[in-house]
N, C-alpha and C positions, 0 to 999 in steps of 0.2 A: 882602161876603156873597154875591157872585155865584156862588161855588163851591157854594152851596145849590141853584142852579137845576138842574132835571132830576133831583134826588134825592128819594127818599122819606124823609120826616122825620116824627117823632112830636114834636108840640109839647105840652108840659105847660102847661095854661092856668092863668092867675092868675084871681082873682075877677072882674076886669073882663072878661076874655076869656070866662069861663063865662057871665056875664050877657049879653054882647053876642051870643053865639052860641047862647043857650038854645033858641031855636026851631029851630035847624038841626042842632045837635050835642049829643049827650048824653054826659055823663061829664066827667072831669077832663083828658082829653087828646084830641087829634085827630091822625089819621094822614093825610097827604096828600102829593101830588107837588108840589114847588115849581115853578111856571111862571115867575114873575118876582119879583125882589127889587128894591125901590126905597126911597125915603126914608120912605114910609108904613109899609112892613112887607113881609111875604111873601104873595104871591098864590098860593093853592094849589088843587089839584083834589082833592076828597074823593071816594073811591069810584072806580068805573070808568066813565069817560065813554062814551057811545054812539058807536060809530065813525061818522065822517063827519058828525056833527051838532054843533051848538053845545053847549057844556057850561058850567056855572057855575063861576066862580072865587070863592073866599072870600079876603077880605083879613084876614090876622092882623096887626094893628098890633103894633109892637115892644113896646108896653106890655101886650099881651094875654097874653103867655106868659112863663114864667120859664126854661124849658129847652127846647132843641131837641136831639133825639137822632137822630144820623145813623149808619148803618152804613157803614163803609169797609173796603176790603180792604187788607191789609198790602202795602206796596210791596215789590217784589222788589229785592234788592240787585243792583247791576250786577256782572257777573263781574269779579273783580280779576285784573289781569295780573301775572304774576310776573316778577321780574327774573332772568334766567338768565345764566350765564356759559358 
């Protein structure tokens, strides 16, 4: 799951996640930038952190969400060389 690091991800929260984050996040999903992924879950930044200062990380435990949506760009095909005579 290290490929999630540095990406903006929308996590669809399960009931456990909604309950655990009730005081900090409203709604059924949370959008954040993934800073670290480890055995506990994904550590994310929610919102825009102040430049140069410390900022809070939220831990989304693996059992806290059902779906993670990531936008990716389509990989460009490498140019194919033609065999010529």
